[in-house]
PASEBA-1860 file (N, C-alpha, C; in nm, 3 decimals):
! residues 156
1> MVTSEGAD> 2.722/-1.865/-8.237/2.789/-1.760/-8.164/2.696/-1.713/-8.052 ~ 2.752/-1.690/-7.936/2.676/-1.640/-7.821/2.747/-1.518/-7.767 ~ 2.671/-1.411/-7.741/2.729/-1.290/-7.683/2.705/-1.287/-7.533 ~ 2.776/-1.199/-7.466/2.757/-1.178/-7.323/2.798/-1.035/-7.292 ~ 2.806/-1.005/-7.164/2.858/-0.874/-7.124/2.938/-0.890/-6.996 ~ 3.038/-0.806/-6.983/3.125/-0.810/-6.866/3.067/-0.728/-6.752 ~ 3.140/-0.728/-6.640/3.097/-0.653/-6.522/3.085/-0.504/-6.552 ~ 3.160/-0.457/-6.654/3.154/-0.316/-6.691/3.037/-0.284/-6.784
9> GRSFVLSD> 2.955/-0.388/-6.819/2.839/-0.367/-6.904/2.869/-0.370/-7.053 ~ 2.997/-0.392/-7.090/3.033/-0.393/-7.232/3.011/-0.533/-7.289 ~ 2.954/-0.538/-7.409/2.922/-0.666/-7.472/3.042/-0.723/-7.547 ~ 3.042/-0.857/-7.559/3.150/-0.926/-7.630/3.101/-1.064/-7.674 ~ 3.176/-1.128/-7.765/3.146/-1.264/-7.808/3.202/-1.358/-7.702 ~ 3.114/-1.436/-7.641/3.155/-1.529/-7.535/3.197/-1.663/-7.592 ~ 3.123/-1.712/-7.692/3.162/-1.839/-7.753/3.128/-1.836/-7.901 ~ 3.214/-1.899/-7.978/3.195/-1.906/-8.123/3.261/-2.033/-8.171
17> GEAATAEV> 3.187/-2.140/-8.166/3.244/-2.269/-8.205/3.136/-2.364/-8.249 ~ 3.174/-2.488/-8.267/3.081/-2.592/-8.307/2.983/-2.623/-8.195 ~ 2.858/-2.647/-8.230/2.756/-2.683/-8.131/2.776/-2.828/-8.090 ~ 2.738/-2.859/-7.966/2.733/-2.998/-7.923/2.623/-3.067/-8.003 ~ 2.644/-3.191/-8.040/2.544/-3.262/-8.118/2.500/-3.388/-8.046 ~ 2.381/-3.433/-8.079/2.328/-3.556/-8.021/2.241/-3.624/-8.124 ~ 2.240/-3.757/-8.123/2.148/-3.834/-8.206/2.032/-3.877/-8.118 ~ 1.911/-3.849/-8.163/1.791/-3.888/-8.089/1.702/-3.962/-8.187
25> GTMDLDLL> 1.699/-4.093/-8.175/1.623/-4.174/-8.268/1.674/-4.151/-8.408 ~ 1.586/-4.112/-8.499/1.625/-4.089/-8.638/1.673/-3.946/-8.662 ~ 1.666/-3.861/-8.558/1.698/-3.719/-8.575/1.837/-3.686/-8.522 ~ 1.902/-3.587/-8.585/2.025/-3.529/-8.534/1.991/-3.392/-8.477 ~ 2.039/-3.363/-8.355/2.014/-3.235/-8.291/2.145/-3.161/-8.269 ~ 2.145/-3.030/-8.292/2.256/-2.944/-8.254/2.208/-2.861/-8.137 ~ 2.277/-2.873/-8.024/2.236/-2.804/-7.901/2.307/-2.670/-7.899 ~ 2.237/-2.566/-7.943/2.299/-2.435/-7.965/2.312/-2.353/-7.837
33> WRNDTAPA> 2.209/-2.351/-7.756/2.210/-2.270/-7.632/2.103/-2.323/-7.542 ~ 2.126/-2.318/-7.411/2.020/-2.357/-7.320/2.042/-2.294/-7.184 ~ 1.931/-2.278/-7.114/1.932/-2.232/-6.976/1.815/-2.301/-6.910 ~ 1.839/-2.375/-6.804/1.734/-2.456/-6.744/1.651/-2.383/-6.639 ~ 1.670/-2.254/-6.627/1.586/-2.170/-6.542/1.558/-2.042/-6.620 ~ 1.470/-1.958/-6.568/1.450/-1.829/-6.632/1.586/-1.760/-6.636 ~ 1.632/-1.717/-6.753/1.768/-1.666/-6.766/1.795/-1.542/-6.683 ~ 1.906/-1.546/-6.609/1.961/-1.428/-6.545/2.066/-1.374/-6.643
41> LPADTDVP> 2.066/-1.247/-6.669/2.152/-1.192/-6.772/2.280/-1.133/-6.715 ~ 2.392/-1.155/-6.781/2.410/-1.239/-6.898/2.402/-1.387/-6.859 ~ 2.338/-1.466/-6.944/2.317/-1.608/-6.916/2.441/-1.690/-6.945 ~ 2.457/-1.798/-6.871/2.567/-1.893/-6.890/2.553/-1.957/-7.027 ~ 2.662/-1.998/-7.087/2.656/-2.061/-7.219/2.700/-2.206/-7.216 ~ 2.716/-2.264/-7.100/2.753/-2.405/-7.091/2.636/-2.488/-7.142 ~ 2.659/-2.569/-7.245/2.553/-2.651/-7.305/2.585/-2.798/-7.280 ~ 2.520/-2.859/-7.180/2.543/-3.001/-7.157/2.500/-3.082/-7.279
49> AEVSFPPP> 2.568/-3.194/-7.303/2.540/-3.275/-7.421/2.421/-3.367/-7.404 ~ 2.373/-3.388/-7.281/2.257/-3.476/-7.266/2.133/-3.406/-7.318 ~ 2.039/-3.487/-7.365/1.919/-3.433/-7.428/1.797/-3.470/-7.345 ~ 1.723/-3.369/-7.306/1.592/-3.382/-7.242/1.522/-3.250/-7.272 ~ 1.403/-3.233/-7.222/1.338/-3.104/-7.245/1.359/-3.014/-7.124 ~ 1.358/-2.882/-7.144/1.386/-2.791/-7.033/1.276/-2.797/-6.928 ~ 1.313/-2.776/-6.802/1.214/-2.767/-6.696/1.135/-2.637/-6.709 ~ 1.025/-2.621/-6.634/0.948/-2.496/-6.642/1.037/-2.372/-6.627
57> GGVWVITW> 1.023/-2.281/-6.723/1.103/-2.158/-6.723/1.235/-2.171/-6.795 ~ 1.280/-2.293/-6.822/1.404/-2.313/-6.895/1.384/-2.284/-7.043 ~ 1.491/-2.246/-7.109/1.485/-2.210/-7.251/1.600/-2.280/-7.324 ~ 1.566/-2.345/-7.434/1.667/-2.409/-7.519/1.655/-2.355/-7.660 ~ 1.767/-2.351/-7.732/1.768/-2.321/-7.874/1.844/-2.434/-7.941 ~ 1.776/-2.505/-8.032/1.838/-2.620/-8.099/1.803/-2.617/-8.247 ~ 1.879/-2.690/-8.326/1.837/-2.724/-8.460/1.827/-2.876/-8.465 ~ 1.742/-2.925/-8.553/1.727/-3.070/-8.567/1.697/-3.106/-8.710
65> TIPAGTTG> 1.733/-3.228/-8.745/1.719/-3.277/-8.882/1.645/-3.409/-8.880 ~ 1.550/-3.424/-8.970/1.485/-3.553/-8.992/1.524/-3.596/-9.134 ~ 1.586/-3.713/-9.146/1.625/-3.761/-9.279/1.504/-3.779/-9.371 ~ 1.532/-3.780/-9.500/1.427/-3.800/-9.602/1.351/-3.928/-9.577 ~ 1.219/-3.921/-9.592/1.134/-4.038/-9.585/1.123/-4.104/-9.448 ~ 1.146/-4.028/-9.341/1.138/-4.088/-9.207/1.047/-4.007/-9.115 ~ 1.015/-4.069/-9.002/0.937/-4.007/-8.897/1.033/-3.957/-8.790 ~ 1.001/-3.844/-8.726/1.081/-3.797/-8.614/1.051/-3.880/-8.491
73> EDPEEIVA> 1.101/-4.003/-8.487/1.074/-4.093/-8.375/1.179/-4.074/-8.267 ~ 1.143/-4.113/-8.146/1.231/-4.094/-8.032/1.232/-4.220/-7.945 ~ 1.312/-4.321/-7.981/1.314/-4.443/-7.901/1.375/-4.423/-7.763 ~ 1.450/-4.315/-7.743/1.510/-4.289/-7.613/1.414/-4.217/-7.519 ~ 1.297/-4.185/-7.567/1.189/-4.130/-7.487/1.224/-4.002/-7.411 ~ 1.280/-3.904/-7.482/1.297/-3.773/-7.419/1.167/-3.695/-7.423 ~ 1.072/-3.745/-7.502/0.939/-3.687/-7.507/0.838/-3.792/-7.463 ~ 0.718/-3.749/-7.427/0.614/-3.842/-7.381/0.539/-3.901/-7.500
81> STGERPGF> 0.590/-4.012/-7.553/0.526/-4.077/-7.668/0.391/-4.133/-7.628 ~ 0.293/-4.119/-7.716/0.160/-4.171/-7.687/0.145/-4.316/-7.732 ~ 0.234/-4.363/-7.821/0.226/-4.498/-7.872/0.116/-4.520/-7.974 ~ 0.038/-4.415/-8.005/-0.073/-4.427/-8.099/-0.027/-4.445/-8.242 ~ 0.073/-4.367/-8.284/0.128/-4.376/-8.418/0.276/-4.339/-8.408 ~ 0.352/-4.373/-8.508/0.496/-4.346/-8.501/0.525/-4.198/-8.474 ~ 0.604/-4.171/-8.373/0.648/-4.036/-8.342/0.546/-3.946/-8.274 ~ 0.423/-3.991/-8.253/0.319/-3.906/-8.194/0.349/-3.887/-8.044
89> HSTESVDV> 0.357/-3.762/-8.000/0.399/-3.732/-7.863/0.351/-3.594/-7.820 ~ 0.375/-3.563/-7.694/0.354/-3.427/-7.644/0.471/-3.393/-7.553 ~ 0.490/-3.263/-7.531/0.597/-3.217/-7.443/0.541/-3.115/-7.345 ~ 0.612/-3.095/-7.238/0.576/-2.994/-7.139/0.649/-2.864/-7.176 ~ 0.617/-2.813/-7.295/0.689/-2.696/-7.344/0.609/-2.625/-7.453 ~ 0.651/-2.501/-7.478/0.606/-2.426/-7.595/0.726/-2.423/-7.688 ~ 0.707/-2.474/-7.811/0.817/-2.486/-7.906/0.791/-2.395/-8.025 ~ 0.881/-2.302/-8.049/0.872/-2.214/-8.165/0.965/-2.273/-8.270
97> NVVLAGEV> 0.908/-2.325/-8.378/0.982/-2.398/-8.480/0.983/-2.322/-8.613 ~ 1.102/-2.303/-8.671/1.117/-2.240/-8.801/1.185/-2.340/-8.894 ~ 1.122/-2.371/-9.006/1.181/-2.463/-9.102/1.292/-2.389/-9.178 ~ 1.414/-2.436/-9.161/1.529/-2.374/-9.227/1.548/-2.425/-9.369 ~ 1.522/-2.554/-9.388/1.539/-2.614/-9.521/1.453/-2.738/-9.530 ~ 1.389/-2.757/-9.643/1.311/-2.877/-9.667/1.163/-2.858/-9.638 ~ 1.097/-2.972/-9.622/0.953/-2.976/-9.602/0.922/-3.083/-9.498 ~ 0.832/-3.052/-9.405/0.795/-3.147/-9.299/0.644/-3.139/-9.277
105> VLELDEGE> 0.585/-3.252/-9.244/0.443/-3.257/-9.214/0.427/-3.264/-9.063 ~ 0.349/-3.172/-9.008/0.315/-3.171/-8.866/0.180/-3.239/-8.852 ~ 0.179/-3.358/-8.792/0.054/-3.430/-8.768/-0.003/-3.388/-8.634 ~ -0.135/-3.366/-8.631/-0.205/-3.331/-8.509/-0.319/-3.431/-8.489 ~ -0.387/-3.425/-8.377/-0.503/-3.512/-8.357/-0.607/-3.491/-8.465 ~ -0.624/-3.365/-8.505/-0.725/-3.331/-8.606/-0.657/-3.269/-8.727 ~ -0.603/-3.355/-8.813/-0.545/-3.308/-8.938/-0.394/-3.297/-8.934 ~ -0.342/-3.239/-9.040/-0.199/-3.220/-9.054/-0.172/-3.094/-9.135
113> VTLRTGDL> -0.050/-3.042/-9.119/-0.009/-2.920/-9.187/0.128/-2.945/-9.250 ~ 0.145/-2.906/-9.375/0.275/-2.916/-9.440/0.348/-2.783/-9.423 ~ 0.468/-2.790/-9.370/0.551/-2.672/-9.347/0.671/-2.677/-9.441 ~ 0.702/-2.562/-9.500/0.814/-2.553/-9.595/0.914/-2.449/-9.545 ~ 1.028/-2.443/-9.613/1.134/-2.349/-9.578/1.076/-2.210/-9.550 ~ 1.110/-2.156/-9.434/1.064/-2.023/-9.395/0.938/-2.024/-9.312 ~ 0.864/-2.135/-9.309/0.741/-2.142/-9.228/0.775/-2.153/-9.081 ~ 0.686/-2.100/-8.998/0.700/-2.102/-8.853/0.574/-2.159/-8.791
121> VVVNGSRH> 0.590/-2.243/-8.689/0.476/-2.294/-8.614/0.513/-2.296/-8.466 ~ 0.417/-2.255/-8.382/0.432/-2.265/-8.238/0.353/-2.387/-8.193 ~ 0.423/-2.486/-8.140/0.359/-2.606/-8.086/0.344/-2.581/-7.936 ~ 0.222/-2.559/-7.895/0.189/-2.513/-7.760/0.155/-2.631/-7.669 ~ 0.252/-2.723/-7.652/0.229/-2.840/-7.568/0.136/-2.942/-7.631 ~ 0.098/-2.922/-7.756/0.000/-3.006/-7.825/0.058/-3.143/-7.861 ~ -0.032/-3.241/-7.870/0.006/-3.373/-7.919/0.033/-3.361/-8.068 ~ 0.147/-3.418/-8.113/0.187/-3.402/-8.252/0.291/-3.506/-8.291
129> AWQNRSSE> 0.320/-3.512/-8.421/0.430/-3.592/-8.475/0.487/-3.517/-8.595 ~ 0.613/-3.543/-8.624/0.682/-3.483/-8.738/0.710/-3.592/-8.840 ~ 0.669/-3.572/-8.965/0.691/-3.668/-9.072/0.764/-3.599/-9.187 ~ 0.876/-3.656/-9.229/0.943/-3.606/-9.348/0.909/-3.703/-9.461 ~ 0.812/-3.667/-9.540/0.766/-3.752/-9.651/0.838/-3.719/-9.781 ~ 0.931/-3.626/-9.777/1.000/-3.581/-9.899/1.125/-3.666/-9.924 ~ 1.194/-3.634/-10.032/1.316/-3.705/-10.069/1.442/-3.631/-10.022 ~ 1.424/-3.524/-9.944/1.536/-3.445/-9.892/1.525/-3.434/-9.739
137> PVRVLSTI> 1.638/-3.420/-9.668/1.629/-3.399/-9.523/1.560/-3.265/-9.493 ~ 1.498/-3.256/-9.376/1.440/-3.129/-9.331/1.521/-3.082/-9.211 ~ 1.545/-2.951/-9.204/1.622/-2.891/-9.095/1.535/-2.784/-9.031 ~ 1.524/-2.789/-8.897/1.436/-2.700/-8.822/1.513/-2.634/-8.708 ~ 1.490/-2.506/-8.686/1.542/-2.432/-8.572/1.429/-2.419/-8.471 ~ 1.454/-2.458/-8.346/1.351/-2.453/-8.242/1.400/-2.379/-8.119 ~ 1.314/-2.291/-8.069/1.332/-2.233/-7.937/1.227/-2.298/-7.849 ~ 1.273/-2.365/-7.742/1.185/-2.445/-7.658/1.182/-2.384/-7.519
145> VGGTRTLR> 1.063/-2.353/-7.471/1.045/-2.294/-7.338/0.968/-2.394/-7.253 ~ 1.031/-2.441/-7.144/0.966/-2.538/-7.055/0.846/-2.477/-6.986 ~ 0.740/-2.557/-6.975/0.617/-2.508/-6.913/0.560/-2.609/-6.816 ~ 0.446/-2.575/-6.760/0.374/-2.661/-6.669/0.234/-2.681/-6.725 ~ 0.198/-2.806/-6.747/0.067/-2.836/-6.805/-0.043/-2.820/-6.701 ~ -0.153/-2.759/-6.742/-0.270/-2.748/-6.656/-0.374/-2.846/-6.709 ~ -0.476/-2.873/-6.631/-0.577/-2.970/-6.671/-0.689/-2.910/-6.754 ~ -0.695/-2.778/-6.764/-0.802/-2.717/-6.840/-0.779/-2.738/-6.988
153> SLPH> -0.886/-2.749/-7.062/-0.875/-2.764/-7.207/-0.917/-2.634/-7.273 ~ -0.855/-2.604/-7.384/-0.887/-2.482/-7.457/-0.990/-2.512/-7.565 ~ -1.081/-2.420/-7.592/-1.176/-2.442/-7.702/-1.104/-2.435/-7.835 ~ -1.158/-2.499/-7.934/-1.100/-2.489/-8.069/-1.206/-2.474/-8.174
END
């Protein structure tokens, strides 16, 4: 469901229906809301069905599923795959991810983290991969904000 407001400033439900869906490699995505520029309010709710990442300042809200025992791979290359290991990639975005159901392993250059239902992680343009090593599908809600990568490195 998406709300909006009219010229008189009164709020209302603008859309309440099924989300557009897309298959990306082994993952299913529901495209809930997006705006490819910094949102002007009230923001448009037209959600194109094509899948890519938002440009700088754009904001997307999606859910995605990785089936049991699989890697979140992307053969259609909507993300910049490194080719180092299955699903390892980076994006030009800050992704706020909340695990809605299941368990997923977030692989990083230095280690990995297991995330379970209710856990939240902000992937700040970092190189990573998603692995579902469990026997159940994992479902994640993500808010993705397009960014611009700089060449400076952050200490860790």
